[in-house]
N, C-alpha and C positions, 0 to 999 in steps of 0.2 A: 525600408520596413514601415517606417512612420514620418509621415511630413505633414506639418501645418502651416498655412499661410495666413498670416494678418488674423488669427484666431482670436474672437472675442467672445465673452459671455458674461451678460449683464442681468441681475435681478433687480429691476427697478431702476434706483438711482445708484446701486452697486455695481462696479465693473469688477467682477471676479477674476476674470482673465483678459487681459489687454494686448491685443496685436502680437499673439505670440508665434514665432516662426521656428518650429521644433523639427531637428532633424535627426534622426535614428536610422543608423544604417546596418545593413544586414551583418551579422555577426558581432555586433556592438553588445558589450555589457553596460548598460546606460543608466546612471542613476539620476534621478530628477530631486532636487535638494531645494531647502527653502523655509523661511519660519511658518509657524503655524497661520493659518489664514493667508498664507501667499498664493492659493489657487492650486495647489498641486492636485488635489483629489476632483476638484472640478474638472481640471484639465484630462485626467485619467478617464472620468467617466464621458466625457465627449469623444474620446478616442474609440470608446467602445459602444458608443451610441446610447448611452444611458441617460445622456443629458443632452439636448441639442443646443449647437452654438448659436448665438445671436448674429454672428457674422463671420466671414472667413472659411477656409477651406481645410479639410482633413482627408489624408489618405493614408490608408493603412494596407500593408501587402500589395501595394500599387493600385488600390481601387478607392474610388471615394466612399467615403463613410458621412451618415448613415445609410446612405443610399443602397450598397452593396453589402450590407450587414449580414445577410443570409448567406452570402458568399464567403465573406472574410471571417466571421466569429467561428465557425467549426475549425479554423486553423490556429486560434488562439487559445492559450490558457490564461486564465486571470483570477486574481485574488485581490478583492477591493475592500478596504477596511476590515470590518469583523466578518468571518465567513458564517454564513448561515447554514443551519442542518436541524433535521428532525430530531428533537432532543431524546424522544423514547426509542429511536432506532439504533442499531450499530453503526459503527464507521462504514463498515462493508456494506450494509444495507442502504446507507445515505448515498454511496458511492455508485451502486447499482442502480439506484433510481436516476442519479444525475446522467449516468450513462446511457440509459434507456432512453432518455429525452433527446439524445442527440439525432442529428439529421439523419444518418444511415438507418438508425433504429427505428424512424418513424416512415421511411420509405419503402415501399413495394411490400408491406405486410400481409395484403390480401393474398397474394400468390406465392406466399413463401412456403416452402416444403418443410416437413417434419426434420429433415437432415439439416437444412440450412438453418432452422430454427436452434436445433442443437447446437450448430457450429457456433451461431451468434452467442448464445449463452455461454459457450466455452471461451470464446474470444473475450468476452465481458468479465469473466471470472479472472481470465489471465491478466487483462488490463489493470484490474482491480487490485490483485495481489502485487503486482510490479510496482503501482502507484504507491501502496502502502509501504511497500519495502523500501522503495526510494525516500520516503519522508521519515522512516523509523517508527513505523506503527503496525509492522507485521505481527508482532505478537499481541495485538490489543484484544483479540477474540471476540467475543459477542457482547463487550460491556456497551452500555448505552452512551450516547454521546452525551447526555447530561451528566455523567460521572466523569466526563474527561476534564482535565486541567485545561486553563486557558492555552498554554503552549501545546497541548495535543490538539485542541480545536483549530489552533493556527496549521498545524501541519496536516490535519484532515483537509482543511481549505486548500493548502498546497498540492495535495494528492489529487483533489478534485480539478485543479489546474493542469495538471499533468496526465490525466487519465486517457486524454485523446491524443497525446505524443505530439503538441502543439509545434509550428515552426517559430512562433512569437509568443514569449511569456510577458504579461503586464501585471506587476504585483505592485500593490498599495501597502506600505509598511509591513513586509512580510514577516520582519523579525519580532512584531508585538507579541509579548507573553513567551518569548524563547529564553532560555537560562543561556549562559555562555555557551556551554557544549551545544546547545540547539543552533545558536547563531553561528557556530563553526560549522555544524553539519549542513546548515543551510548554504553557507557560502561555497563549501566544497560541492554539494549538489548542483548549484547553479553553474559553478565553473565547469563541472562534468557536462552539464547539459550544452553549456555554450560550446564546449570543444567538440560536440556531435553535432554542431550546427545550428542550435536554438539560439535566436536573438532574445536577449533579457532586456526588459525595461522595467526599473523598480524606482518608486519614490520611498524616501526613508528619510527619518531624522537621524540615524545613527552614522555618524560622519566617519567615525574610525573604520567601521564595517563597509561603506561604499569606497573608501580610500583602498581597501585591500581587494575589493571585490571588482569594481568598475574600470572600464577603459576609457569611459568618456562621461562626461557630467554636464547638466544644465541646471540653471539656479534661477529659482522664481523669486520676484521680491514686490509684493503688491500687485500681483497679477501680471508682471511683466518679466520676460526671459531676459535677466541683465547679463547672464554668462553662459557660453555654450562651446565646450572645447574638449579636445583629449586631455584626459588628467595627465598623461606623461608631457605634455606642452605646458599644462599649467605649473606643474611641479619641477619645471627644469631649474638646474642651478640658476642662481639670480647674479652670478658674477662676483660674490662676497664669500668671504671664509669665516668661518665660526672657530675661535680658538678658546679652549679652556686651559688656564695657565694658573698655578700658584704665585707666578711671578707677574701678575698682571699689570702692577704699576710700571715695571720695566719693559714690558711688552708694549704697553700704550707710549712709553717715552720713545722707546725705538722705532716705533711706527707712527710718529707723529704725524698727524693729518690723513692718516688712513683708516682710524679707529672711529667707525660712524656710530656705534652704540656699545655701552659697557653695561654689566650687570653683575658685580661682584668679580668673580674670576673669569666670567664669560665675556668676550668680545667678539664684535661683528666687524670684520676688517674688510675695506675696499681692495680685494685681492682675488684674482680668479683662480689660482694654481694653489691648492692647500700643500701639495708635495714641496713646492719650491718655497713658499712661505714657511713651512715646517723647518727645512734645511737652515733657512735664514735665522729663525729662532734659537734652534740648538747650536748652530754656529756662534751665535753670541752667548752662549751658555746659559740660556733661559730653559726652564723646564715646561713641557707641553704636555698635559694630560689627555688631551683629546683635540683632534683639529678635523675639518671636514668642510666641503661645500656647503653653501647656505641653500636650501629648499624650503619653500612656503609648504606648511601642512594644509590639507582641505580646509580644517576649520578656519585657519587664517586667510584663505582665501575666499570662503563664503561669507565669513565676517565682514570682509573688506568691500563686499558688494551689497549687503543686506542692512536692513535697519531692523527694528524691534518687530517681534511677532504680534498676532492681534490678540495673545493673550497678556500682554503687558500693557496696563493702563496707567502707568506712571512711573517715575524715577526710582531706580532702585536705591534703597536706603544703605 
């Protein structure tokens, strides 16, 4: 769905994106992560032809970009940074203008019959109502966008991305301004769309949300793609077991040489089978409050391959 080869973008002496080989497959829920200033938004803009690459290649939906943008873009729904809208118009009016600017609306108007015109308007109304309902704005009425909250504006931007029923969704920080319920609604919406065949690509700072939503992740750091893999593979058990026990001293003594790390009652043990280890500890008369295979969180994975973001200018005190 999205492939880049040695993609680079320079602004003078600054190399914002450095030789990135991105691979987003059909059916993915792909999360692009990285610190502030790592190049995420620049990369997304290049995919859509909003920014030209300095060098390298981009393919979206199997076609070279931006050469085939007129063919590719109608099949993509996109939300990049803060969504734009006419503030004095309602959300419905904004979506009607957006939909009317689509390629099918611009083609063949001169010979269009009154009946086909009515059919087009009816189809537009249906698309608008469906998109507003999907994002939770069906009851917004005629309220102008200038009276919307930040979260409502974000929902409207997402509705605009969905109005043409895209094959591919490209979203840049779609959770901005959403409260916890809104973030949950967004996650459920994207998972439902993905189940219906829409490939989802999003960049986000919300690691916990990406961990719940995405099947595949890429990590940018200082413009380079430093990690790209299936999330399940990255979070596979490490071959160690985490034990929580009020008898931690005795556990450490019994497992002498196998304990790699200890933090109070919590021990990380070099042992791949939690059930077998639990039986051994209980058999020795030791209490076990919790036990399980160690898995790295997405936060631990990202922090292990990235440095400080561009908004940090000195050591933390």
